[in-house]
C-alpha positions in Angstrom: -21.4 34.8 40.5 -23.8 34.6 37.1 -22.1 35.6 34.4 -24.6 37.8 32.2 -23.5 38.5 28.6 -25.8 41.4 28.1 -25.9 43.0 31.4 -22.3 42.5 32.6 -20.3 45.8 32.1 -17.5 43.4 32.1 -18.2 42.3 28.9 -18.3 38.8 27.0 -14.4 38.1 27.4 -14.7 38.1 31.1 -17.5 36.1 30.8 -15.7 33.4 28.9 -13.1 33.7 31.2 -15.2 32.6 33.7 -16.9 29.7 31.4 -13.2 28.5 31.2 -12.8 28.5 35.1 -15.7 26.4 35.8 -15.5 24.0 33.0 -12.2 23.4 31.3 -10.5 23.0 34.5 -12.4 19.9 35.1 -12.0 18.9 31.4 -8.6 19.4 31.2 -8.2 17.2 34.2 -9.9 14.4 32.3 -7.9 15.2 29.2 -4.8 15.2 32.0 -6.0 11.3 32.0 -5.9 10.0 29.1 -2.4 12.2 28.6 -0.9 10.2 31.6 -1.5 6.6 29.5 1.1 8.1 26.9 -2.0 9.3 24.2 -0.9 12.3 22.2 -3.4 14.8 21.8 -4.9 13.8 18.4 -6.1 10.6 19.5 -7.2 11.6 22.2 -9.6 14.5 20.6 -10.2 11.3 18.0 -11.6 9.6 20.7 -15.6 9.8 21.1 -15.7 8.9 24.5 -13.4 12.0 25.3 -16.3 14.1 23.5 -19.1 12.5 25.5 -17.4 13.5 28.6 -17.1 16.9 27.5 -20.6 17.3 26.5 -21.4 16.2 29.9 -19.7 18.9 31.8 -20.8 21.4 29.3 -24.1 20.3 30.0 -23.3 20.9 33.9 -22.6 24.4 32.9 -25.2 25.3 30.9 -27.7 23.7 33.4 -26.2 25.2 36.2 -28.6 27.6 38.5 -25.8 30.3 38.2 -26.1 30.8 34.6 -28.2 33.6 33.5 -31.5 33.7 31.4 -30.0 33.7 27.8 -27.6 31.1 28.4 -30.3 28.5 29.9 -33.0 29.6 27.0 -30.6 29.2 24.1 -27.8 26.4 25.9 -30.5 23.7 27.3 -32.2 23.1 23.9 -28.7 22.5 22.0 -27.3 20.2 24.4 -30.2 18.2 24.6 -30.3 17.8 20.7 -26.4 16.7 21.0 -27.0 14.4 24.0 -29.8 12.9 22.0 -27.3 12.3 19.1 -24.9 10.9 21.7 -27.8 8.3 23.1 -28.6 7.3 19.6 -25.3 6.8 17.8 -22.9 6.2 20.6 -24.8 4.5 23.2 -23.9 6.9 26.0 -26.3 8.0 28.3 -24.7 10.1 31.0 -27.5 12.5 32.9 -26.1 16.1 33.2 -27.5 16.0 36.9 -24.9 12.7 38.0 -22.0 14.2 40.0 -18.7 13.2 38.4 -15.7 14.6 40.1 -12.6 15.4 37.3 -10.4 13.2 36.1 -12.6 11.1 34.4 -11.6 8.3 32.2 -13.8 6.5 29.6 -11.5 4.7 27.1 -14.1 3.3 25.0 -17.7 4.8 23.8 -20.7 2.1 24.0 -23.4 1.0 26.6 -22.6 3.5 29.5 -25.8 4.3 31.2 -25.2 6.6 34.4 -27.9 7.4 36.4 -28.9 11.2 37.6 -28.4 10.0 41.2 -25.1 8.4 40.9 -22.5 10.4 42.4 -18.7 9.5 41.0 -15.0 10.6 42.5 -12.2 12.2 41.3 -9.8 10.1 38.5 -12.2 6.9 38.2 -11.9 4.8 35.2 -15.3 3.3 33.8 -15.1 0.8 31.1 -18.0 0.1 27.7 -20.9 -1.6 28.4 -21.5 -0.4 32.4 -25.0 0.3 34.1 -24.9 2.6 37.2 -28.3 3.0 38.6 -31.1 2.0 40.5 -32.6 -1.5 41.7 -35.7 -0.6 39.3 -39.4 -0.5 40.0 -39.7 3.2 40.9 -37.2 2.3 43.8 -34.5 5.5 44.7 -31.1 5.6 45.0 -27.9 4.9 43.0 -24.5 4.1 43.5 -21.6 6.4 44.9 -18.2 5.8 43.9 -15.3 7.2 45.6 -11.9 7.9 44.2 -9.5 6.0 42.0 -12.4 3.0 41.4 -12.2 1.1 38.4 -15.2 -0.3 36.9 -14.6 -3.2 34.5 -16.2 -4.0 31.2 -20.2 -5.3 31.4 -20.1 -4.4 35.2 -23.5 -3.5 36.3 -24.0 -1.4 39.7 -27.4 -1.0 40.9 -29.1 0.9 43.9 -28.1 3.0 47.1 -24.5 1.6 47.4 -21.3 3.1 48.0 -17.9 1.9 46.4 -14.8 2.9 48.5 -11.6 4.9 47.1 -9.3 2.6 45.2 -12.2 -0.3 44.8 -12.2 -2.3 41.6 -15.2 -3.8 39.9 -14.1 -6.6 37.9 -15.7 -7.2 34.5 -19.2 -8.5 33.7 -19.9 -8.5 38.0 -23.1 -7.3 39.4 -22.9 -5.3 42.3 -25.8 -4.8 44.7 -23.5 -4.1 48.1 -21.3 -1.9 49.3 -17.8 -2.5 48.4 -15.4 -1.6 50.8 -11.9 1.2 50.2 -9.0 -1.0 48.1 -11.1 -4.2 47.5 -11.2 -5.5 44.3 -15.0 -7.6 43.7 -16.3 -9.9 40.8 -19.2 -12.2 40.1 -22.6 -12.2 40.1 -23.5 -11.0 42.8 -20.0 -9.7 43.4 -17.8 -10.7 46.2 -14.5 -9.5 47.5 -11.9 -11.2 46.4 -8.7 -8.9 47.1 -8.4 -6.3 49.9 -5.6 -3.9 49.9 -4.5 -1.8 53.0 -4.9 1.3 53.8 -1.2 1.9 53.0 -1.1 -0.3 49.7 -4.2 2.1 48.4 -2.6 5.4 49.6 1.0 4.4 47.5 -0.8 2.5 44.1 -0.7 4.3 41.0 -4.1 5.3 39.0 -5.8 2.5 38.2 -5.4 1.6 34.3 -7.9 0.2 31.8 
C-alpha cells in the first residue's frame, strides 16, 4: 500500500515506519554481511561502497510505483543527483531497475557497472571493476545471478546468461555462457575449473572476498 504523507490520517510517523519496513530491512541484511567478516560499524559506515548500496536501496524505494506523487516528485531528482555524483566520483553505476537481493557485499568501490536488466540473488559478493551487462550492439538481456555468488575483480559477465547458486567467478574472467550452480569458472572465455556437489553447495559457508 502506498504511504501518502500528506493525506494519510495515520500520519508521517506511520509512513516512516513503512519506509523502515520496505528499505531498512534489506539494508540491515547488507550490513550484516559486513559484520559477518568482523567489521566494526565504524569501519562499515566509513566504507563508500556501503553508501552506494544504500543509495541503490533508497532509489528502489523512491522509484517504486507504490510511492505517492510527493515522494516521487521530490525523491527522484534528489536521487538522480546523488547517483550522478556516485558515478562520477566513486565510479559505481548501479541502476535502480536492477533487481538485487538483500545481503549484497561490495568490498571496495570503483569500476562497478550493473545493467538495468541485471538480477542478483541474496548474499552475493561483487568485487571492484566488475561489469554485468548486455552483449552490446543494441542487444537485450543481462546476467541473472543466483544466491551466494562471488564475482571476482575485473570480471565481465555479458548477455542473458544464468549463474547458478554458489558459483564463483574468478578475477579477470569473461563469462558469456551459463555457469552451473556450485561451479568455479575462470579464463577468457571462462570455463569450469571446479564443480562442487549439491551437498557441498548446501554446506558451504558464505563466500568471502
